[in-house]
FIDRENNU-887540 format. One record per residue: residue in three letters; z, x, y of N, C-alpha, C in turn. Coordinates in steps of 0.02 Angstrom, whole numbers, padded with zeros to 5 digits, always signed. Each point is the difference from the previous one (the first is absolute). Example, Ala and Ser with C-alpha at 12.3 -4.5 7.8 and 13.67 -1.06 7.14 Angstrom:
REM FIDRENNU-887540
ALA+00390+00660-00284+00000-00045+00059+00000+00045+00060SER-00036-00018+00053+00003+00042+00059+00037-00039+00055
This chain:
REM FIDRENNU-887540
UNK+04657+03634+03396-00036-00064+00003+00002-00035-00072UNK-00060-00019-00024-00005-00036-00062-00001+00045-00059UNK-00006+00067+00005-00001+00043-00056+00068+00027-00021UNK+00030-00032-00050+00069+00023-00016+00002+00071-00025UNK-00050+00017-00037-00001+00072-00026+00004+00053+00057UNK-00038-00013+00051-00001+00042+00056+00068+00004+00037UNK+00029-00059+00005+00067-00004+00032+00054+00038-00043UNK-00004-00005-00067+00045+00038-00040-00013+00077+00008UNK-00061+00016+00001-00018+00073+00003+00027+00029+00067UNK-00014-00034+00051+00017+00020+00071+00075+00006+00006UNK+00035-00051-00028+00076-00002+00007+00024+00061-00040UNK-00024+00012-00057+00022+00057-00045-00015+00067+00034UNK-00062+00009+00028-00019+00063+00035+00045+00013+00064UNK+00015-00052+00038+00043+00008+00055+00071+00027-00017UNK+00024-00027-00058+00064+00024-00023-00003+00071-00023UNK-00052+00016-00035-00008+00071-00026-00010+00043+00060UNK-00029-00019+00052-00015+00043+00060+00065+00007+00048UNK+00052-00038-00023+00065+00007+00033+00014-00053+00057UNK-00035-00054-00004+00011-00051+00050+00070-00025-00008UNK+00040-00007+00052+00069-00019+00000+00008-00074-00015UNK-00046-00041+00027-00001-00069-00009-00071-00029-00007UNK-00014-00039-00050-00066-00022-00012+00006-00081+00000UNK-00042-00025+00043-00005-00073+00006-00068-00019-00036UNK+00000-00042-00045-00060-00021-00033-00011-00077+00006UNK-00063-00013+00004-00021-00072+00008-00013-00033-00064UNK+00026-00060-00010-00011-00034-00060-00020-00076+00015UNK-00037-00024-00047-00029-00072+00009+00051-00050-00037UNK+00038+00029-00052+00043-00046-00034+00057+00043-00032UNK+00048-00035-00035+00059+00034-00026-00015+00046-00060UNK-00055-00016-00033-00018+00047-00057-00021+00065+00029UNK-00041-00002+00050-00022+00064+00030+00061+00035+00031UNK+00045-00037+00032+00059+00028+00029+00039+00039-00051UNK+00009-00030-00061+00044+00030-00048-00033+00067-00023UNK-00065+00002-00012-00038+00065-00019+00008+00051+00056UNK-00009-00021+00060+00001+00048+00057+00073+00029+00009UNK+00050-00040-00009+00070+00027+00003+00014+00048-00054UNK-00024-00016-00060+00009+00046-00057-00042+00063+00003UNK-00049+00001+00048-00044+00053+00006+00021+00044+00061UNK+00055-00016+00032+00024+00039+00057+00003-00031+00064UNK-00023-00061+00011+00001-00031+00064+00074-00012+00020UNK+00019+00010+00063+00067-00014+00020+00010-00074+00027UNK-00058-00021+00029+00003-00074+00025-00072-00028-00009UNK+00004-00066-00019-00065-00039-00008-00006-00044+00059UNK-00060-00003+00029-00012-00048+00054-00055-00045-00016UNK-00002-00062+00025-00051-00047-00011-00028-00023+00072UNK-00043+00040+00027-00023-00012+00066-00030-00067+00013UNK-00041-00026-00050-00032-00064+00007+00052-00056+00006UNK+00052+00003-00042+00054-00051+00000+00036+00002+00069UNK+00014+00059+00024+00037+00006+00063-00045-00028+00059UNK-00060+00019+00001-00044-00027+00055-00008-00073-00008UNK-00012-00025-00064-00009-00075-00008+00066-00033+00021UNK+00057+00025-00015+00060-00034+00019+00010-00001+00076UNK-00014+00054+00032+00003+00003+00074-00045-00052+00031UNK-00066+00000-00023-00045-00049+00032+00020-00071-00017UNK+00022-00017-00059+00023-00064-00016+00056-00027+00040UNK+00046+00046+00009+00061-00018+00040-00019-00013+00073UNK-00037+00045+00032-00023-00011+00069-00048-00058+00007UNK-00040-00017-00046-00048-00054+00006+00031-00068-00018UNK+00062+00001-00025+00027-00067-00020+00053-00026+00045UNK+00009+00038+00060+00049-00021+00048-00024+00011+00066UNK+00014-00043+00048-00017+00008+00070+00047+00051+00033UNK+00059+00015-00030+00048+00043+00034+00001+00067-00032UNK-00030+00012-00054+00001+00067-00031-00067+00032+00010UNK+00002+00062+00028-00066+00031+00017-00009+00058-00049UNK+00049+00029-00029-00007+00052-00048+00059+00008-00042UNK-00004+00035-00058+00056+00006-00044-00010+00068-00037UNK+00055+00040-00005-00003+00058-00039+00057-00009-00052UNK-00022-00002-00060+00052-00011-00057+00037+00065-00013UNK+00061+00002+00003+00041+00060-00017+00024-00001-00070UNK+00027-00058-00025+00023-00008-00067-00023-00068-00023UNK+00019-00026-00058-00015-00062-00023+00031-00057+00044UNK+00058+00021+00032+00036-00050+00039-00007+00008+00076UNK-00007+00065+00027+00003+00012+00072-00067+00023+00023UNK-00017-00024+00061-00066+00020+00033+00017+00004+00076UNK-00048+00031+00035+00004+00002+00072-00058-00051+00018UNK+00022-00044+00050-00046-00051+00019-00015+00005+00073UNK-00063-00010+00022-00013-00005+00071-00004-00072+00014UNK+00046-00026+00041+00008-00070+00013-00007-00013+00076UNK-00026-00058+00011+00002-00028+00074+00076-00031+00008UNK+00029+00012+00052+00065-00028+00013-00006-00076-00004UNK+00052-00031-00032-00005-00071-00003+00020-00028+00069UNK-00025-00063+00015+00016-00030+00066+00073-00001+00013UNK+00041-00017-00049+00075-00009+00008+00032+00071+00019UNK-00036+00055-00010+00027+00065+00014-00018+00020+00073UNK-00054-00025+00026-00020+00025+00068+00053-00010+00050UNK+00005+00054+00041+00049+00001+00057+00068+00014-00027UNK+00010+00014-00062+00070+00015-00026+00000+00074-00026UNK+00057+00023+00000+00011+00068-00020+00019+00007-00077UNK-00008+00061-00028+00021+00011-00068+00074-00020-00007UNK+00037+00020+00048+00075-00010-00001+00014-00078-00001UNK-00036-00033+00050+00014-00073+00007-00023-00039-00060UNK-00050+00022-00033-00025-00032-00063+00043+00019-00065UNK+00036+00055+00012+00039+00029-00057-00051+00012-00058UNK-00059+00029+00016-00056+00001-00041+00011+00026-00072UNK+00028+00059-00005+00012+00031-00065+00041-00044-00047UNK+00057-00024+00031+00046-00042-00042-00031-00068-00016UNK-00029-00032+00049-00032-00069-00009-00057+00001-00044UNK-00048+00044+00008-00063-00001-00037-00006+00051-00053UNK+00052+00042-00012+00003+00050-00055-00061+00046+00002UNK-00024+00015+00062-00052+00047+00012+00018+00048+00056UNK-00039+00056+00003+00015+00048+00054-00067+00009+00040UNK+00005-00008+00068-00055+00013+00038-00004+00076+00012UNK-00058+00030-00018-00001+00073+00003-00044+00022+00062UNK-00038-00047+00029-00041+00017+00057-00033-00062+00026UNK-00021+00009+00065-00038-00053+00032-00066+00031+00021UNK-00052-00036-00005-00070+00025+00014-00024-00043+00057UNK-00018+00031+00059-00032-00038+00058-00052+00043+00031UNK-00060-00032+00003-00057+00034+00031-00015+00071-00034UNK+00005-00001-00066-00014+00057-00041+00053+00056+00001UNK+00055-00012+00038+00052+00048+00003+00061-00024-00045UNK+00025+00049-00040+00052-00013-00050+00066+00025+00037UNK+00047-00052-00001+00070+00015+00025+00048-00004-00055UNK+00021+00058-00032+00051-00002-00049+00072-00002+00026UNK+00049-00006-00050+00070-00001+00016+00018-00043+00057UNK-00012-00062-00006+00011-00050+00052+00079-00005+00012UNK+00018-00005+00064+00067-00010+00022+00024-00069-00021UNK+00063-00011-00014+00019-00072-00017-00010-00051+00055UNK-00012+00023+00062-00013-00045+00054-00073-00005+00013UNK-00040+00027-00045-00075-00011+00010-00014-00074-00008UNK-00043-00024+00047-00018-00067+00003-00075-00012-00024UNK-00011-00048-00049-00067-00010-00028-00043-00035+00056UNK-00065+00020-00007-00049-00033+00046-00060-00023-00040UNK-00036-00044+00025-00058-00031-00035-00059+00051-00015UNK-00007+00051+00044-00053+00042-00003+00002+00053-00051UNK+00054+00002-00039+00016+00059-00046-00003-00022-00073UNK-00001+00051-00043+00009-00008-00070+00061+00039-00020UNK+00033-00022-00053+00057+00034-00018-00011+00033-00074UNK+00028+00056-00006-00002+00031-00072+00069-00011-00027UNK+00006-00042-00055+00064-00013-00029+00001+00023-00073UNK+00058+00023-00021+00010+00021-00067+00043-00055-00033UNK-00025-00026-00058+00038-00052-00032-00028-00021-00064UNK+00038-00043-00035-00023-00026-00066-00053-00056+00018UNK-00046-00002-00046-00057-00052+00005+00029-00071+00003UNK+00049-00012-00036+00031-00073+00000+00031-00012+00070UNK+00029+00051+00033+00037-00011+00060-00055-00011+00055UNK-00054+00041-00001-00055-00010+00049-00030-00070-00003UNK-00015-00020-00063-00027-00064-00012+00047-00057+00019UNK+00064+00012-00010+00050-00054+00017-00002-00011+00077UNK-00004+00054+00041+00006-00009+00073-00067-00031+00022UNK-00057+00010-00035-00059-00029+00019-00008-00071-00025UNK+00053-00025-00031+00008-00070-00019-00044-00022-00060UNK-00018+00049-00045-00033-00023-00061+00025+00048-00053UNK+00002-00025-00061+00030+00041-00058-00057+00053-00017UNK+00028+00057-00030-00044+00056-00017-00054-00021-00048UNK+00017-00046-00047-00049-00021-00051-00006-00077+00005UNK-00019-00024+00056-00007-00072+00008-00059-00028-00039UNK+00010-00060-00028-00056-00030-00037-00059-00013+00050UNK-00058-00005-00030-00061-00008+00040+00009-00058+00046UNK-00020+00008+00063-00001-00052+00047+00065-00019+00035UNK+00057+00039-00009+00064-00013+00024+00016+00048+00056UNK-00036+00049+00015+00013+00043+00056-00057+00005+00049UNK+00010+00011+00061-00052+00007+00048-00052+00054-00019UNK-00062-00024-00001-00054+00042-00023-00033+00032+00065UNK-00006+00067+00004-00031+00035+00048-00077-00006-00010UNK-00019+00015-00064-00069+00003-00019-00006-00020-00069UNK-00053+00007-00031-00008-00021-00074+00028+00049-00048UNK+00031+00050+00032+00029+00057-00044+00061-00014-00042UNK+00028-00060+00009+00061-00015-00040-00014+00005-00074UNK-00058-00022-00020-00018+00011-00069+00002+00072-00026UNK-00025+00040+00046+00002+00072-00014+00070+00026-00005UNK+00043-00023+00048+00072+00023-00002+00035-00022-00067UNK-00018-00060-00022+00028-00025-00065-00026+00040-00058UNK-00063+00021+00005-00022+00046-00054+00033+00069+00002UNK+00012+00026+00060+00034+00060+00001+00073-00006-00029UNK+00032-00053+00022+00070-00010-00026-00003-00005-00076UNK-00049-00034-00029-00005-00004-00071-00009+00066-00034UNK-00041+00046+00034-00009+00063-00024+00057+00042+00002UNK+00044-00011+00049+00065+00038+00009+00058-00021-00043UNK-00012-00045-00048+00053-00027-00039+00019+00053-00051UNK+00051-00011-00037+00029+00044-00049-00054+00029-00047UNK-00004+00064-00010-00048+00030-00045-00072+00016+00033UNK-00005-00015+00064-00060+00013+00036+00002+00067+00038UNK-00056+00026+00024+00000+00065+00034+00051+00000+00056UNK+00033+00059+00003+00043+00013+00060+00011+00076-00004UNK+00037+00025+00049+00012+00070+00006+00046+00024-00052UNK-00017+00053-00030+00049+00036-00044+00010+00069+00022UNK+00063+00025-00013+00012+00069+00011+00014+00033-00063UNK-00004+00072-00005+00019+00033-00057+00066-00020-00028UNK+00009-00008-00062+00061-00019-00029+00010-00075-00009UNK-00041-00037+00034+00002-00075-00010-00046-00019-00059UNK+00014-00050-00034-00043-00023-00053-00043-00054+00023UNK-00064+00002-00004-00043-00053+00019+00003-00056-00053
């Protein structure tokens, strides 16, 4: 949590006790640097990750959740767009046209992975897609970093989303692995 000394001690003790991989939580890059030098294999920023997920889902009517994998790629839970309904993955040429991969469909709480190319989208489902943020935002018809007031607002959270984007700019907290320089 907020006690950096405790985090450093725990990280060091876990390594001394033979832990193969140690994940340490940091609030900023300075803490990350110390934790990595003290034996952490990977640094996580849970508050940033949760804030990003909430901001993404609350700033779009079509995005319900987001799991960030890297700085560029995420898994999104999307509602199929109206222009996709009644059409198959093959018919839409989905991967080539949208530069994303549908990894599953969710309907009535049931997850259906590995969709066949002839799978037809329906209104009652959500899709799990893997893609770059800019590609997801492009298909939803607004730029990833649109100026205030130029994209459809789901709720008042677009200010929050802009704050998270500002925090994720160069030099801000992000995931680090051992061997990388914060």
